[in-house]
C-alpha positions in Angstrom: 2.5 -7.9 10.3 2.5 -9.7 7.0 5.8 -8.3 5.8 7.5 -9.6 8.9 6.1 -13.1 8.2 7.4 -13.0 4.6 10.8 -11.6 5.6 11.5 -13.7 8.7 9.7 -17.0 8.1 9.7 -17.4 4.3 13.0 -15.6 3.8 11.9 -13.3 1.0 12.8 -9.6 1.5 9.8 -7.3 1.1 9.1 -3.7 2.1 6.0 -1.9 3.2 5.2 0.6 0.5 2.8 3.6 0.8 1.4 5.4 -2.1 -1.7 5.4 -4.4 -3.0 3.5 -7.4 -3.2 5.6 -10.6 -5.5 5.2 -13.7 -5.9 7.7 -16.5 -9.4 8.6 -15.2 -9.1 7.9 -11.4 -6.7 7.8 -8.5 -7.4 5.4 -5.7 -6.2 6.7 -2.3 -4.7 9.7 -4.0 -1.5 11.0 -2.4 0.7 13.9 -2.8 3.8 15.1 -0.8 1.8 18.1 0.3 -1.0 15.9 1.7 1.6 13.5 3.3 3.3 16.5 5.0 0.0 17.7 6.4 -0.7 14.2 7.8 2.7 14.2 9.4 2.4 17.7 10.9 -1.2 17.2 12.2 -1.9 13.5 12.5 -5.6 12.7 13.2 -5.8 9.1 14.6 -9.6 9.3 14.6 -9.7 8.9 10.8 -7.8 6.8 8.3 -4.9 8.3 6.3 -5.5 8.9 2.6 -3.0 6.4 1.3 -2.8 2.9 0.0 -0.3 0.3 1.4 1.2 -2.7 -0.3 4.3 -4.9 -0.2 7.1 -4.6 -2.7 9.5 -7.6 -3.0 13.2 -7.0 -3.4 12.9 -7.7 -7.2 10.2 -5.0 -7.6 7.2 -7.3 -7.6 4.1 -5.6 -6.1 1.9 -7.7 -3.7 -1.4 -5.9 -3.0 -3.7 -7.7 -0.6 -6.3 -5.0 0.0 -6.7 -2.7 -3.0 -9.1 -4.8 -5.1 -11.3 -5.8 -2.2 -11.5 -2.2 -1.0 -12.4 -1.0 -4.5 -15.1 -3.7 -4.6 -16.7 -2.0 -1.6 -16.2 1.6 -2.7 -17.3 1.1 -6.3 -20.0 -1.5 -5.4 -18.6 -4.1 -7.8 -19.9 -7.0 -5.7 -18.0 -9.5 -3.7 -15.3 -11.7 -5.2 -13.3 -14.7 -3.8 -10.3 -13.6 -1.8 -7.9 -15.1 -4.4 -9.3 -12.6 -7.0 -8.7 -9.7 -4.6 -5.0 -10.3 -4.3 -2.8 -8.6 -7.0 0.7 -9.8 -7.8 2.3 -7.5 -10.3 5.5 -8.5 -12.1 8.1 -5.7 -12.1 8.6 -6.2 -15.9 5.0 -5.3 -16.7 4.9 -2.1 -18.7 3.1 0.7 -16.9 -0.3 1.3 -18.5 -2.5 4.1 -17.1 -5.6 2.4 -18.5 -4.9 -0.8 -16.5 -3.6 1.2 -13.6 -0.4 1.1 -11.7 0.9 1.6 -8.1 2.7 4.9 -7.4 5.0 4.6 -4.4 5.6 7.7 -2.2 7.3 6.1 0.9 9.0 2.8 1.6 9.2 1.5 5.2 7.0 1.9 8.3 8.1 5.4 9.3 5.2 7.2 7.7 2.6 4.9 9.2 4.1 5.1 12.6 4.5 8.9 12.5 0.9 9.5 11.4 -0.3 7.2 14.3 -1.7 4.7 11.8 0.2 1.9 13.5 2.1 1.6 16.8 5.9 1.1 16.8 6.2 -1.0 19.9 6.7 -4.4 18.5 7.5 -3.8 14.8 10.7 -4.4 12.9 11.1 -0.9 11.6 14.1 -1.7 9.4 11.8 -2.8 6.5 
């Protein structure tokens, strides 16, 4: 996985983070602890979990490689170059619900493994 590459080969600590992306008028991949608990109690591997996943660096920087691209598809915004689909958000940026912000619910791979979203066989589950 990408976080293993960044941690092990580049030497920057980062963590898989699971949550949603919030705006004042919309929530992308809306999560709640109740929905997460239901996913854990009755995982259905035939459909995707309702959650967004990104990487968080040790300093709090958010690295989101999929959110913009997926929203392009969902909201029919058109196709954009890959470099425009990657979001790097500085931890010092003030949260603004008009611009949107990431809301973390879980850190680490446990939730993804326990819902059957990914297999645990070859992963470094410490991050």
